Backbone bond lengths (Angstrom), bond angles and torsions (degrees), N, CA, C in turn:
res aa  C-N    CA-C-N  psi(-1)  N-CA   C-N-CA  omega(-1)  CA-C   N-CA-C  phi
1 M - - - 1.463 - - 1.487 109.28 -
2 Y 1.279 121.40 -64.75 1.470 121.59 173.12 1.534 108.34 -141.16
3 N 1.336 113.65 150.38 1.425 120.24 -173.79 1.532 110.50 -89.71
4 N 1.306 118.63 119.15 1.442 121.53 -178.39 1.550 106.24 -107.80
5 P 1.345 117.25 96.58 1.446 116.86 178.95 1.492 115.50 -68.81
6 K 1.310 117.12 150.38 1.448 118.56 -179.84 1.540 110.86 -69.22
7 S 1.238 116.41 134.46 1.528 119.84 178.19 1.463 107.74 -84.06
8 G 1.292 113.07 163.25 1.480 121.57 177.87 1.520 115.34 -68.81
9 L 1.218 117.80 164.46 1.497 123.70 -178.26 1.509 108.39 -66.17
10 V 1.331 119.86 -39.29 1.475 120.69 178.02 1.484 111.64 -65.10
11 G 1.337 119.10 -42.16 1.444 121.80 -179.94 1.523 111.29 -64.31
12 E 1.348 118.54 -39.78 1.427 122.89 177.85 1.536 109.93 -65.27
13 A 1.295 117.19 -39.79 1.464 120.75 -174.91 1.557 106.30 -67.97
14 V 1.352 117.37 -43.89 1.509 119.30 -178.30 1.498 108.43 -65.58
15 V 1.301 122.07 -43.65 1.463 119.34 -179.53 1.527 110.81 -68.02
16 A 1.278 119.66 -42.54 1.485 122.26 179.71 1.535 112.05 -61.53
17 A 1.391 114.00 -44.84 1.453 118.56 -179.51 1.518 110.80 -65.27
18 A 1.292 114.34 -41.37 1.510 118.26 -179.40 1.557 108.62 -59.58
19 G 1.284 114.79 -48.16 1.525 117.32 -178.63 1.484 112.12 -64.00
20 A 1.324 117.64 -40.16 1.500 119.47 -179.16 1.538 108.13 -73.12
21 G 1.345 116.54 -32.09 1.447 122.27 -179.48 1.493 115.37 -60.34
22 V 1.311 115.56 -34.00 1.484 123.57 -179.89 1.570 108.28 -59.07
23 A 1.315 115.03 -54.90 1.482 120.22 179.03 1.486 112.82 -62.24
24 T 1.336 115.71 -41.82 1.447 121.03 -179.08 1.519 112.20 -65.89
25 T 1.302 117.18 -38.19 1.474 122.50 177.60 1.513 110.50 -60.62
26 F 1.290 113.78 -40.16 1.511 118.28 178.13 1.510 111.23 -66.86
27 A 1.340 115.78 -41.08 1.463 120.33 -179.31 1.541 111.40 -66.57
28 V 1.369 116.53 -40.02 1.446 119.27 -179.46 1.540 109.59 -70.49
29 A 1.333 116.94 -33.64 1.462 118.66 177.34 1.582 111.31 -67.00
30 R 1.338 116.16 -23.41 1.396 121.19 179.18 1.545 114.91 -88.27
31 G 1.378 114.47 0.07 1.478 117.82 177.01 1.492 116.72 117.38
32 Q 1.366 120.07 -0.75 1.422 120.48 177.80 1.505 110.88 -72.11
33 S 1.334 118.32 151.68 1.434 120.53 178.77 1.511 109.91 -67.38
34 P 1.373 117.36 139.66 1.494 119.13 -179.82 1.458 111.72 -65.20
35 S 1.328 121.56 -30.77 1.461 120.04 179.12 1.500 113.03 -67.64
36 V 1.325 114.37 -36.78 1.552 117.53 176.87 1.495 106.29 -69.82
37 G 1.298 119.07 -37.16 1.451 119.43 179.60 1.511 112.96 -65.21
38 L 1.332 118.72 -35.66 1.444 123.20 176.48 1.524 108.89 -66.48
39 G 1.300 117.14 -42.35 1.459 122.68 178.81 1.515 110.99 -59.70
40 I 1.280 115.16 -46.05 1.480 119.63 -177.57 1.539 109.02 -67.84
41 T 1.318 119.39 -39.37 1.447 123.60 175.20 1.507 108.82 -59.16
42 A 1.303 118.91 -49.38 1.488 120.64 -175.44 1.528 108.91 -65.82
43 F 1.305 116.84 -44.39 1.526 118.60 179.66 1.505 109.35 -60.29
44 A 1.353 119.57 -45.29 1.450 122.66 -178.07 1.522 112.12 -62.90
45 A 1.359 114.40 -41.27 1.488 118.62 178.05 1.504 112.30 -66.33
46 I 1.322 119.05 -39.50 1.494 119.58 179.90 1.513 107.67 -70.81
47 A 1.316 120.70 -40.93 1.452 122.42 177.33 1.463 112.73 -59.38
48 A 1.401 118.05 -40.80 1.440 120.85 179.70 1.524 113.24 -66.93
49 I 1.291 114.56 -37.36 1.495 120.80 176.44 1.534 111.26 -63.36
50 V 1.292 113.33 -48.83 1.484 121.00 -178.20 1.581 109.83 -59.42
51 I 1.335 115.05 -48.63 1.474 119.44 -179.55 1.567 109.62 -66.20
52 N 1.319 118.42 -38.31 1.446 119.14 178.01 1.490 112.27 -65.19
53 R 1.344 118.60 -37.94 1.430 121.63 177.97 1.532 112.00 -70.98
54 L 1.255 120.25 -30.62 1.457 123.91 -179.07 1.506 112.30 -74.37
55 F 1.326 116.82 -35.14 1.470 121.16 -175.34 1.395 107.95 -116.27
């Protein structure tokens, strides 16, 4: 139907981190530790990249 070329690793990381960062920003605004928020964002971004590469 249409060709969806694989994006680069940097592009995937930016999109995944931006998506995870939205939820993390809300959590930090509600009182969560910023270091925990950064850890959650990093984990979510890595998980999204791995899942995208597998499927």
